[in-house]
N, C-alpha and C positions, 0 to 999 in steps of 0.2 A: 504494500500500500504506500501511497505518497507520504502519509504522515510519518512513516518509519524511515524515510529517506534521510540520510545524514548529509551527504554532499555529492555533487556531480561535477566532474571536470569536463569541459567542452572545448574542443578546438573551434575557434571563432570563425564564423562565416555569416553571410546574410541570413541564411536559414537558421543558424543558431541564435541570432539576434531576434528573429521573429518568434522562435520557440521560447526564449526568455520572456518576451512580452506576454505570450500566452500563459506561461507558468506562473508568473508573479504579478499580474496586472492589477491596477486599482485606479481610483480617481485622482485628479490633480487640482491644486489651487494655484491661482495666478500669482506669479512672482518673478523676480529676476534673480540670477545666481551667477557668481564668478567661481571659477576653479582653475588651478594651474597644474600642469603635469609635464613631465619631460618626454619629448618626442623620441621615438626609438631610433630613427636613422640619423637625425641631426644631433641628437642629445641636447637639443635646445629646450629651454623652458617655454611652454606654450600656455597662453591664458585663454580660457574659454568663457564666454558670456552667453547665457541663455535667458530669454524673456518670454513668458507665457502670456498670450492674449486670449481671454475667455469671454463668453457673452456677458458675464458679470463684472468684467474689468471696468473700473470707474475712470472718469476723466482725470482725476488726480493720479491714478495708477499709470495711465498713459503718459502723463507729463513726467512722472518719476522715471518711467522706462526710457524716455528720450534722454533724460539727464544721465542715467546709468550708461547708456550707449555712448553718449558724448565723452564721458570720462575714459572710455576705451578707444576713442579716436574714430568713431563712426557716427554719422548723422542718421537718426531714426525719427521719422515723423509719421503722424497719423492724421488723416483727413477724411472728409465725407462720412463722419461718424453719425449714425442714426440709431435711435433706441426705440423700443416699444414701450407700452404703458407700464410695464414692470421694470423699466430701466435697463433691460438687456440690450446689448449691441445687436442690431439687425443688419447693419451695413458698415463696413470700414475699409479704408484704403491705407495700407502701411507701405512706406518707402524707406529704403536705406541708401546711403551714399558713403563710400569709403574715401580715404584720403587720395587714393589713386583713381578716383572717379568711377569706380564700379558701382552700378546702381541697379535696383530692381524694385518694382512695385507689386504688391500682393493684395488682391481685392477679395473680400468675402462678403457675401450677402445671403441672408436667409430670413424668411418672414418671421420665424419664431425664435430667432437668436442664432448668431453665427456658430459654426463649428469651431472649436478651439484650434489655435495654431501657435507656433512659436517662432521667434527670431533667434538665430545663433550666429556667433561671430568669434573666431579664434585668431589670435595673432602670436607671432614669436616675440617674446618679451625683449630680446636683445635689440633687434632692428625694427620692430613694430610691423613687419611684413605680414600680410593677411594669409592665413592658412586655409580657412574656410569661412563662408558667410552665406546667409540665405534665410528663407522662410520655409517652414515645413508644417504640414497639417499634423495636428496632434491626434494620436491614436487614443481611443477611449480606454485602452488597456495600458496606458502610460504607467511607468513604474514609480509612482510618487512616494509611496511609503517604504519602498525597499531601500536598504542601506547599501550604497555602492562604495567599494574600496578599490582604489587604483594604485597599484604598486605599494600597498600597505597604508595609503593615505585615504581617510574617509572623505567622500565627496559631498559638498553641500547640495541640498535639494533646491529645485528640481534638476534631475540629470537624466539625459536620454542617451543610452549607450549607442543608439543608432547614429549619433553625430560623430562618433569616433571612426576612424578609418580601420576597417577590419584587418588590413595589412599590418597595422601597428600593434595588434593584439596577439599575444602568444597563446593565452588560455583564459578561460573563465571558470571560476569555481562557484557553484550555487550552494548556499547553506540555507536550510530551513529548520523550523521548529527548534528542538533542543540543541542541535549543533550550532545554530545561529546565536541563540541566547547564551550558550556556554562560552562562546568566544567573544561576543560583543555586548553581552548584557541586554538590557531592555531596548537598546538602540537597534538590535537585530531581531526584534520580536516579529516583524513582518517579512523577514527574509533578508539575506545578504547576498550580494553578487560581488565576488572578488575578481578583479580584472588584473591580469599580469601582462605588461607590455613587453614586446620583444627586446 
């Protein structure tokens, strides 16, 4: 039975990432998060910023997200924001622009509230060159309550393993139930995913 499973080591692939989402999925709250890790090939420190946009995201949240992005060297703006009677976002246009003028606009519209999406941006800390940037639809099975540990370092939430290049990942170890709480205490009560970079 799954309840007796102690841990599972998985060689990472796109299929493995999808499997993890199915195994340990849960709901997400809107927020922004920063995390740094060392890249495998360059051995450079990479800083990752993620920002969630949900139907319930407030105007103050959007303004704060733009400020968070600006601190990391990218312009993130929101326009054409429309809300229903419950205050949920039914239409939004999100645009980013990097220092090297890479830009993209992402539009969402739905009568009863937009489907969640997020913005991600990672840069090399030494020369501030962009590693990855973009918008991505949020899966309802996002891993928000799971504790992620990358090379022994706990990752702030929210974190989406799908934003990491599978080529940079050596292995993933999934801990559930007693094995998770034995190693990480109450922080691991909803499961732990340990990622080892190459």
